[in-house]
VOGUGU-773362 format. One record per residue (C-alpha): residue in three letters; x, y negated, z negated. Coordinates in pm, whole numbers. Example, Ala and Ser with C-alpha at 12.3 -4.5 7.8 and 13.67 -1.06 7.14 Angstrom:
<rs>
- res; x; y; z
- ALA; 1230; 450; -780
- SER; 1367; 106; -714
</rs>
This chain:
<rs>
- res; x; y; z
- MET; -4754; -2848; 12602
- VAL; -4781; -2831; 12224
- CYS; -4509; -2763; 11968
- ALA; -4549; -2643; 11611
- ILE; -4346; -2672; 11294
- ILE; -4348; -2440; 10995
- PRO; -4158; -2582; 10696
- ALA; -4032; -2266; 10522
- ALA; -3748; -2392; 10305
- GLY; -3936; -2385; 9974
- ILE; -3882; -2144; 9688
- GLY; -4245; -2113; 9569
- SER; -4175; -2089; 9194
- ARG; -4544; -2076; 9097
- MET; -4577; -1730; 9249
- GLN; -4359; -1586; 8967
- SER; -4165; -1386; 9223
- SER; -3794; -1324; 9276
- ILE; -3826; -1410; 9645
- PRO; -3987; -1713; 9815
- LYS; -4359; -1666; 9862
- GLN; -4338; -1698; 10240
- TYR; -4138; -1374; 10244
- LEU; -4367; -1169; 10022
- PRO; -4511; -855; 10187
- LEU; -4847; -908; 10357
- GLY; -5017; -664; 10592
- ASP; -4764; -514; 10830
- GLY; -4505; -782; 10762
- THR; -4451; -1090; 10549
- VAL; -4658; -1398; 10474
- LEU; -4443; -1601; 10713
- LEU; -4474; -1339; 10986
- GLN; -4854; -1355; 10965
- SER; -4848; -1737; 10972
- LEU; -4625; -1732; 11280
- ARG; -4847; -1483; 11458
- ALA; -5153; -1693; 11382
- LEU; -4996; -1982; 11575
- LEU; -4858; -1756; 11847
- GLN; -5219; -1671; 11938
- LEU; -5240; -2005; 12118
- PRO; -5062; -2003; 12456
- GLU; -5057; -2384; 12445
- ILE; -4796; -2367; 12168
- ARG; -4468; -2326; 12358
- ILE; -4221; -2378; 12071
- ILE; -4250; -2306; 11699
- MET; -3969; -2462; 11496
- VAL; -3918; -2294; 11158
- ALA; -3729; -2501; 10901
- LEU; -3531; -2271; 10670
- HIS; -3345; -2314; 10345
- PRO; -2968; -2339; 10407
- GLN; -2914; -2030; 10191
- ASP; -3209; -1833; 10327
- GLN; -3131; -1460; 10319
- TRP; -3478; -1326; 10405
- TRP; -3547; -1473; 10750
- PRO; -3356; -1196; 10935
- LEU; -3600; -936; 10799
- THR; -3900; -1130; 10929
- LYS; -3725; -1208; 11257
- ALA; -3660; -837; 11310
- GLN; -4038; -773; 11313
- LEU; -4103; -1019; 11595
- SER; -4114; -902; 11955
- ALA; -3885; -1041; 12223
- ASP; -4176; -1240; 12370
- GLU; -4257; -1388; 12030
- LEU; -3895; -1476; 11958
- ALA; -3872; -1656; 12291
- ARG; -4113; -1917; 12151
- ILE; -3952; -1948; 11806
- GLN; -3655; -2162; 11704
- THR; -3506; -2241; 11363
- CYS; -3335; -2533; 11194
- ILE; -3216; -2617; 10843
- GLY; -3480; -2782; 10627
- GLY; -3453; -3018; 10331
- ASP; -3526; -3024; 9960
- GLU; -3876; -3163; 10010
- ARG; -4144; -3054; 10254
- TRP; -4138; -3384; 10442
- GLN; -3761; -3356; 10482
- SER; -3800; -3012; 10638
- VAL; -4063; -3148; 10876
- GLN; -3835; -3439; 10963
- ALA; -3547; -3202; 11036
- ALA; -3769; -2990; 11259
- LEU; -3896; -3297; 11445
- SER; -3537; -3407; 11507
- ALA; -3453; -3063; 11644
- LEU; -3757; -3063; 11872
- SER; -3685; -3414; 11999
- LEU; -3373; -3281; 12172
- THR; -3584; -3083; 12420
- VAL; -3937; -3231; 12432
- THR; -4082; -3577; 12490
- ALA; -4173; -3832; 12224
- ASP; -4546; -3800; 12286
- THR; -4554; -3419; 12258
- PRO; -4828; -3308; 12017
- VAL; -4678; -3132; 11716
- MET; -4878; -2907; 11483
- VAL; -4737; -2875; 11131
- HIS; -4853; -2562; 10952
- ASP; -4786; -2432; 10603
- ALA; -4572; -2118; 10597
- VAL; -4813; -1976; 10340
- ARG; -5141; -2017; 10529
- PRO; -5142; -1682; 10713
- CYS; -5519; -1657; 10759
- VAL; -5591; -1959; 10980
- GLN; -5832; -1860; 11256
- ARG; -5769; -1897; 11628
- ASP; -6106; -2068; 11682
- ASP; -6012; -2333; 11426
- LEU; -5678; -2391; 11599
- GLN; -5852; -2437; 11932
- ARG; -6103; -2683; 11785
- LEU; -5813; -2872; 11625
- LEU; -5649; -2912; 11967
- GLN; -5977; -3032; 12116
- ALA; -6027; -3285; 11837
- TYR; -5671; -3413; 11880
- SER; -5724; -3464; 12252
- ALA; -6043; -3659; 12181
- SER; -5908; -3858; 11884
- HIS; -5807; -4220; 11915
- SER; -5731; -4424; 11604
- GLN; -5740; -4803; 11582
- ASN; -5372; -4835; 11672
- GLY; -5394; -4586; 11956
- ILE; -5217; -4295; 11783
- PRO; -5417; -3971; 11793
- GLY; -5423; -3729; 11503
- ALA; -5627; -3450; 11349
- LEU; -5613; -3197; 11069
- LEU; -5802; -2892; 10953
- ALA; -5993; -2951; 10631
- MET; -6283; -2826; 10419
- PRO; -6556; -3024; 10242
- ILE; -6529; -2984; 9866
- ALA; -6798; -2747; 9734
- ASP; -6714; -2755; 9363
- THR; -6809; -3025; 9117
- LEU; -6500; -3237; 9046
- LYS; -6404; -3371; 8704
- ARG; -6152; -3644; 8624
- ALA; -5960; -3560; 8304
- ASP; -5750; -3755; 8057
- ALA; -5408; -3657; 7923
- ASN; -5571; -3414; 7678
- CYS; -5777; -3240; 7948
- ALA; -6097; -3395; 7822
- VAL; -6348; -3495; 8090
- GLN; -6348; -3866; 8167
- SER; -6599; -3860; 8449
- THR; -6755; -3660; 8730
- VAL; -6624; -3747; 9075
- ASP; -6867; -3803; 9362
- ARG; -6767; -3528; 9604
- ARG; -6989; -3624; 9899
- ASP; -6703; -3776; 10099
- ILE; -6422; -3560; 9958
- TRP; -6244; -3302; 10172
- ALA; -5961; -3061; 10095
- ALA; -5684; -3107; 10350
- CYS; -5550; -2789; 10511
- THR; -5310; -2717; 10794
- PRO; -5226; -2729; 11075
- GLN; -5215; -3106; 11110
- ILE; -5130; -3248; 11453
- PHE; -4972; -3577; 11561
- PRO; -4742; -3709; 11836
- LEU; -4379; -3621; 11766
- ALA; -4225; -3969; 11763
- ALA; -4512; -4127; 11568
- LEU; -4485; -3865; 11297
- GLN; -4107; -3912; 11287
- ARG; -4147; -4286; 11233
- ALA; -4408; -4234; 10963
- LEU; -4190; -3991; 10767
- VAL; -3881; -4214; 10795
- GLU; -4075; -4516; 10673
- ALA; -4225; -4320; 10384
- GLY; -3884; -4185; 10284
- GLU; -3725; -4529; 10292
- ASN; -3997; -4659; 10059
- ASN; -3999; -4355; 9827
- ALA; -4366; -4305; 9901
- LEU; -4546; -3996; 9772
- ILE; -4608; -3780; 10079
- THR; -4806; -3462; 10017
- ASP; -4885; -3383; 10380
- GLU; -4828; -3525; 10728
- SER; -5164; -3699; 10730
- SER; -5074; -3901; 10421
- ALA; -4761; -4030; 10599
- MET; -4961; -4124; 10908
- GLU; -5233; -4290; 10701
- ARG; -4969; -4528; 10561
- MET; -4910; -4637; 10923
- GLY; -5276; -4719; 10974
- VAL; -5374; -4395; 11148
- GLN; -5713; -4245; 11065
- PRO; -5681; -3876; 11159
- GLN; -5987; -3675; 11255
- LEU; -6102; -3414; 11003
- VAL; -6181; -3079; 11165
- ARG; -6379; -2842; 10949
- CYS; -6215; -2501; 10921
- SER; -6304; -2163; 10776
- ARG; -6263; -2111; 10404
- ASP; -6045; -1814; 10497
- ASN; -5766; -2065; 10562
- ILE; -5629; -2025; 10210
- LYS; -5289; -2140; 10089
- ILE; -5097; -1875; 9899
- THR; -4988; -2051; 9580
- TRP; -5071; -1824; 9288
- PRO; -5021; -1445; 9255
- GLY; -5391; -1366; 9307
- ASP; -5392; -1550; 9641
- LEU; -5177; -1281; 9803
- GLU; -5433; -1010; 9729
- LEU; -5710; -1228; 9874
- ALA; -5510; -1296; 10191
- SER; -5444; -924; 10230
- TRP; -5818; -853; 10205
- ILE; -5903; -1125; 10460
- LEU; -5655; -994; 10715
- SER; -5762; -631; 10663
- GLN; -6127; -726; 10717
- ARG; -6039; -895; 11043
- SER; -5837; -602; 11172
- SER; -6120; -362; 11090
- THR; -6368; -561; 11303
- GLN; -6144; -600; 11607
</rs>
């Protein structure tokens, strides 16, 4: 059994939109709907916990587009101000019904184009992973293709960064429920900068396995990203 979490309590201000970016129209639904359906492709995922903003007024519209079978695998909880707080809230909600060692995938609400093959390879890598302290973990990621520059405060180039060992972290990222809970609590208590679940686990000595994913697995952050995601999904539907 595998569970999944989608932190969807953010407001996405960089999209310059009046509604959160996870609820923007995409394909035959919303961005969040497409992200949910990407995860629902895997029968191994029995529960998807969606962490919502306490004043969310858009979820009912997305929920209405889900079938009864899909809704049977989806639960919601109230998220927090920060991403890690939403993940922590979702982990707490899941812990009421599943065991501490249950694998939990955490996926961005705004990565609607993740491919099923990549999700399956992520599960396989997780099953095979074994870090030095015995805690498994894995995440989808992409090797950096662009040349990287380090800049100063005036945006002048200071140096060129060696990219040979640099990867861009994506989602989902998968870890045991209780271990991820402990890592997030410890990071929060120490005011550590946590940008993804892997960074919290790394602070605990875990070395997650990087699983190369398709470059289609884009994160919708800027207005132009929505058009690209729409094109990716339309191309897939036309070849099925």
